[in-house]
TORLO-516444 format. One record per residue: x, y, z of N, C-alpha, C, O in turn; residue number from 1. Coordinates in Angstrom, 2 decimals. Each point is the difference from the previous one (the first is absolute). Layout:
<rogus>
      n_X      n_Y      n_Z     ca_X     ca_Y     ca_Z      c_X      c_Y      c_Z      o_X      o_Y      o_Z    k
        X        Y        Z        X        Y        Z        X        Y        Z        X        Y        Z  NUM
...
</rogus>
This chain:
<rogus>
      n_X      n_Y      n_Z     ca_X     ca_Y     ca_Z      c_X      c_Y      c_Z      o_X      o_Y      o_Z    k
   -12.40   146.48    84.34     0.68    -1.11     0.86     1.62    -0.70    -0.39     0.33    -0.45    -1.10    1
     0.21     0.49     1.88     1.21    -0.94    -0.61    -0.21    -1.36     0.32    -0.97    -0.33     0.68    2
     1.86    -0.54    -1.16     0.51    -1.13     0.45     1.12    -0.11     0.86     0.93     0.79     0.19    3
    -1.13    -1.67     0.19     1.38    -0.88     0.80     1.19    -0.01    -0.34     0.26    -0.85    -0.85    4
     1.06     1.85     1.37     1.11    -0.05    -0.13     0.87    -1.51     0.04     0.21    -0.80     0.91    5
     0.14     0.83    -2.20     0.50    -1.88    -0.67     1.05    -0.24     1.07     0.44     1.10     0.33    6
     0.23    -2.21     0.44     0.32    -0.63     0.90     1.91     0.29    -0.50     0.29     0.78    -0.91    7
     0.32    -1.22     1.35     1.33     0.14    -0.38     0.37    -1.45    -0.97     0.83    -0.04    -0.91    8
    -1.63    -0.99     1.36     0.73    -1.03    -0.98    -0.81     0.52    -1.39     0.31    -0.54    -1.06    9
    -1.02     1.25     1.06    -1.20    -0.03    -1.81     1.54     1.28    -0.22     0.99    -0.23    -0.69   10
    -1.10     0.81     1.05     0.89     1.28    -0.47     1.16    -0.78    -0.39     0.45     0.54    -1.00   11
     0.43    -1.80     1.38     0.95     0.00     0.28    -0.31    -1.50    -1.05     0.98    -0.61    -0.43   12
    -1.66     0.39     0.27    -0.32    -1.30    -1.57     0.44    -0.18    -1.01     0.61    -0.94    -0.51   13
    -1.14     2.51    -0.05     0.47     0.08    -1.37     1.41     0.15    -0.16     0.42    -0.47    -1.05   14
     0.39     0.98     1.79     1.53    -0.05    -0.08     0.60    -1.76     0.23     0.92    -0.57    -0.59   15
    -1.56     0.20     1.34     0.44    -1.56     0.67    -0.07    -0.69    -1.34     0.97    -0.71    -0.24   16
    -2.26     0.77    -1.03    -0.06    -0.73    -1.06     0.78     0.54    -1.24     0.06    -0.52    -1.11   17
     0.69     2.02     1.65     0.35     0.18    -1.37     1.53    -0.11     0.33     0.70     0.45    -0.91   18
     0.02    -0.96     2.07     1.10    -0.57     0.19    -0.13    -1.15    -0.04     1.12    -0.51     0.04   19
    -2.31    -0.61    -0.13     0.38    -1.15    -0.34     0.51    -0.38    -1.79     0.96    -0.57    -0.54   20
    -2.44     1.37     0.01    -0.15     0.37    -1.74     1.75     0.23     0.04     0.61    -1.06     0.02   21
     0.09     2.09    -0.02     1.57     0.20    -0.06     0.59    -1.15     0.28     0.81    -0.53    -0.76   22
    -1.14     0.07     1.79     1.11    -0.67     0.96    -0.15    -1.56    -2.01     0.96    -0.41    -0.65   23
    -1.87     0.22     0.51    -0.55    -1.17    -0.95     0.64     0.35    -1.09     0.85    -0.70    -0.55   24
    -1.30     2.04     0.09     0.46     0.30    -1.81     1.43     0.13     0.26     0.73    -0.82    -0.55   25
    -0.17     1.79     1.35     1.73     0.22    -0.09     0.88    -0.38     0.86     1.18    -0.32    -0.13   26
    -1.93     0.39     1.15     1.59     0.17     0.75     0.20    -1.68     0.18     1.09    -0.42     0.37   27
    -2.19    -0.49    -0.65     1.08    -1.53     0.22     0.27    -0.49    -1.17     0.72    -1.00    -0.05   28
    -1.24     1.61    -1.17     0.51    -0.82    -1.20     1.61     0.90    -0.20     0.94    -0.59    -0.54   29
    -0.80     1.75     0.94     1.09     0.72     0.15     1.13    -0.51     1.02     1.13     0.49    -0.02   30
    -1.51    -1.50     0.90     0.70    -0.60     0.88     0.56    -1.36    -0.68     1.18    -0.36     0.01   31
    -2.50    -0.45    -0.70     1.11    -1.10    -0.61     0.40     0.24    -1.21     0.77    -0.86    -0.43   32
    -1.04     1.83    -0.35     0.89     0.22    -1.22     1.59     0.27     1.27     0.91    -0.79     0.25   33
    -1.08     1.75     0.11     1.82     0.18     0.87     0.59    -1.28     0.23     1.13    -0.30    -0.39   34
    -2.20    -0.76     1.28     0.88    -1.22    -0.10     0.18    -0.60    -0.83     0.89    -0.81     0.27   35
    -1.26     0.71    -1.27     0.41    -0.89    -1.14     0.86     0.82    -0.53     0.99    -0.57    -0.46   36
    -0.99     1.73     0.37     1.33     0.66    -0.48     1.03    -0.48     0.63     0.83    -0.69    -0.59   37
    -0.72     1.04     2.15     0.87    -0.72     0.81     0.64    -1.29    -0.47     1.14    -0.28    -0.37   38
    -2.37    -0.49     0.50     0.87    -1.82    -0.32     0.71     0.17    -1.44     0.80    -0.90    -0.28   39
    -0.99     1.93    -0.69     0.30    -0.25    -0.98     1.14     0.53    -0.25     0.64    -0.47    -0.94   40
    -0.04     1.68     1.76     0.98     0.14     0.05     1.07    -0.87     1.01     1.17    -0.01    -0.38   41
    -1.41    -0.51     1.26     0.35    -1.01     0.82     0.80    -1.22    -0.62     0.96    -0.47     0.61   42
    -1.43    -0.10    -2.01    -0.16    -0.44    -0.72     0.78    -0.25    -1.43     0.13    -0.92    -0.81   43
     0.31     2.32     0.97     0.40     0.75    -2.03     1.83    -1.49     1.33     0.09    -0.22     1.21   44
     0.80    -0.27    -2.41     0.88    -0.49    -0.39     1.05     1.05    -1.55    -0.23     0.80    -0.91   45
     1.24    -1.48     1.47     1.15     0.54    -0.98    -0.50    -0.55    -1.54    -0.25    -1.20    -0.09   46
     0.11     2.04    -1.12    -0.17    -0.67    -0.95    -1.22     0.40    -0.51    -0.01    -0.23    -1.21   47
    -1.44     0.94     1.74    -1.16     0.14     0.09     0.35     1.30    -1.29     0.97     0.62    -0.43   48
    -2.24    -0.70     0.21    -0.26     1.04    -1.61    -0.76     0.94     0.69    -1.04    -0.34     0.56   49
     1.36     1.25    -0.55    -1.00     1.33     1.23    -0.40     1.28    -0.95     0.51     0.28    -1.08   50
    -1.38     0.31     1.65    -0.58     1.35    -0.36    -0.12     0.47     1.49    -0.47    -0.41     1.06   51
     1.24     1.62    -1.59    -0.42     1.04     1.83    -1.25     0.88    -0.02    -0.83    -0.01    -0.90   52
     0.79     0.72     1.93    -1.40     0.82    -0.44     0.05     1.22    -0.78    -1.00     0.60    -0.41   53
     2.26    -0.25     0.22     0.48     1.32    -0.89     0.33    -0.44    -1.57     0.77     0.66    -0.71   54
    -1.41    -1.79     0.29     0.01    -0.70    -0.77     1.25    -0.66    -0.74    -0.18    -0.67    -1.01   55
     1.36     0.85     1.49     1.30    -1.01    -0.01     0.25    -1.57    -0.30    -0.20    -0.87     0.84   56
     0.60     0.67    -1.94    -0.15    -1.69    -0.08     1.09    -0.49     0.35     0.87     0.68    -0.56   57
    -0.25    -1.74     1.36     1.43    -0.32     0.20    -0.32    -1.65     0.19    -0.98    -0.73    -0.17   58
     2.39     0.58     0.61     0.47    -1.64     0.86     0.54     0.22     1.38     1.03     0.65     0.13   59
    -1.65    -1.14     0.91     0.54     0.21     1.24     1.39    -0.99    -0.52    -0.07    -1.16    -0.41   60
     1.61     2.17     0.60     0.56    -0.51     0.46     0.82    -0.16     1.29     1.13    -0.47     0.12   61
    -2.10     1.06     1.00     0.70    -0.18     1.40    -1.02     0.48     0.82    -0.82     0.87    -0.27   62
     0.97    -1.76     1.67    -1.50     0.73     0.89     0.68     0.06     1.14     0.82    -0.86     0.34   63
    -1.12     1.95     0.37     0.29     0.29     1.89    -1.54    -0.03     0.46    -0.94    -0.60    -0.52   64
     0.96     1.31     1.48    -1.03    -0.33     0.64    -1.12     0.58    -0.36    -1.14    -0.42    -0.17   65
     1.82     1.84     0.07    -1.33     0.80    -0.71     0.14     0.74    -1.25    -0.86     0.72    -0.49   66
     2.46    -1.04    -0.15     0.22     0.71    -0.77     0.38    -1.49    -1.28     0.56    -1.03     0.37   67
    -1.02     1.28    -1.83     0.00    -1.11    -1.42     1.44     1.01    -0.52     0.03     1.22    -0.16   68
     1.11    -2.25    -0.03     0.38     0.19    -1.54    -0.70     0.66    -1.46    -0.46     1.06     0.40   69
     0.38    -1.09    -0.80    -0.60    -0.03    -1.49     0.35     0.45    -1.17     0.07     1.20    -0.26   70
     0.18    -2.16    -0.59     1.11     0.04    -1.05    -1.66     0.48    -1.58    -0.98    -0.54    -0.52   71
     1.67     1.76     0.47    -1.09     0.75    -1.13     0.61    -0.40    -1.50    -0.64     0.20    -1.03   72
     1.86    -0.74     1.07     0.15     0.34    -1.41     1.34    -1.25     0.09     0.09    -0.84     0.89   73
     0.81     0.98    -2.00     1.49    -0.84     0.51     0.92     0.95     0.59     0.26     1.16    -0.32   74
     0.33    -2.16     1.58     0.59     0.81     0.86    -0.86     1.75     0.43     0.63     0.89     0.57   75
    -1.56    -0.80    -0.85    -0.15     1.24     0.62    -1.41    -0.79     1.65    -0.95    -0.78    -0.02   76
     1.65     1.62     1.15    -0.68    -0.92     0.86    -0.57     1.10     0.82     0.53     1.04    -0.39   77
    -1.33    -0.82     1.30    -0.62     0.82     0.49    -0.84    -0.66     1.75    -0.51    -1.09     0.26   78
     0.68     2.08     0.41    -0.32    -0.48     1.78    -1.38     1.20     0.13    -0.10     1.20    -0.24   79
    -1.17    -2.66     0.92    -1.00     0.47     0.21    -0.36    -0.49     1.21     0.70    -0.84     0.57   80
    -2.29     1.52     0.17    -0.32    -1.06     0.58    -0.88    -0.86    -0.05    -0.76     0.19    -0.94   81
     0.46    -1.32     1.74    -0.81    -1.22    -0.59    -1.50     0.43     0.02    -0.83    -0.78    -0.47   82
     0.49     1.79     0.90    -1.62     0.31     0.05     0.19     0.24    -1.09    -0.45    -0.91    -0.69   83
     1.03     1.95    -0.08    -0.53     0.05    -1.18     0.12    -0.39    -0.90     0.17     0.81    -0.92   84
    -0.19    -2.29     0.59     0.09    -0.86    -0.80    -1.72    -0.59     0.44    -0.53    -0.67     0.89   85
     0.08     1.51    -2.35    -1.39    -0.33    -0.49    -0.24    -1.82    -0.37    -0.50    -0.93     0.64   86
     0.99     1.01    -1.72    -0.32    -1.99     0.06     1.00    -0.79    -0.90     1.16     0.41    -0.03   87
    -1.41    -1.19    -0.48     0.88    -0.50    -0.97    -0.22     0.56    -1.27    -1.03     0.67    -0.06   88
     1.78    -0.73    -1.13    -0.46     0.38    -1.46    -0.46    -0.60    -0.48    -0.46     0.52    -1.02   89
     0.15    -1.92     1.18    -0.70    -0.98    -0.98    -1.21     0.33     0.38    -0.79     0.45    -0.84   90
     0.47    -0.58     1.99    -1.88     0.17     0.40    -0.36     1.82    -0.09    -1.14     0.30    -0.37   91
     1.97     0.68     0.66    -0.12     1.42    -0.40    -0.38     0.10    -1.40    -0.96     0.64    -0.44   92
     1.85    -1.38    -0.28    -0.02     0.39    -1.20    -0.62    -0.59    -0.94    -0.05     0.50    -1.13   93
    -0.59    -1.80     1.48    -1.33    -0.82    -0.41    -1.43     0.78     0.58    -0.98    -0.32    -0.68   94
     0.73     1.04     1.56    -1.07     0.66     0.44     0.14     1.74    -0.79    -0.78     0.92     0.24   95
     1.90    -0.85    -1.13    -0.64     1.09    -0.20     0.05     0.18    -1.86    -0.40     0.89    -0.76   96
     1.04    -2.09     0.55    -0.53    -0.63    -1.49    -1.44    -0.87     0.20    -0.50    -0.23    -1.10   97
    -0.28    -0.30     2.23    -0.99    -0.09    -0.01    -0.94     1.10    -0.29    -0.85    -0.07    -0.88   98
     1.11     1.48     1.92    -1.00     1.15     0.37    -0.13     0.75    -1.68    -0.87     0.79    -0.36   99
     1.85    -1.26    -0.33     0.57     0.73    -1.06    -1.26    -0.28    -1.40    -0.66     0.74    -0.72  100
     0.84    -2.30     0.88    -1.17     0.12    -0.74    -1.40    -0.15    -0.23    -0.50     0.39    -1.05  101
</rogus>
């Protein structure tokens, strides 16, 4: 004797639960992190000591809408995208030294 076939709602319920779990564990935190980074980048100003995603340390010498002039050594300047700035040197280096201990 066979049981009744599950309804379409019963078949979709596990997928709905998985989506809710993914949303709260992955999608929502990533969106918050992106929003925080965009605010950080918009608050940057000339003279800030920053570190890039590739690990280059420098001081902001000038800024345009999407590009930053970064002085990495005495008189050596490069242009990078604002989005590629990972954080302030002081905060990043402090976190790295705490993790080393």
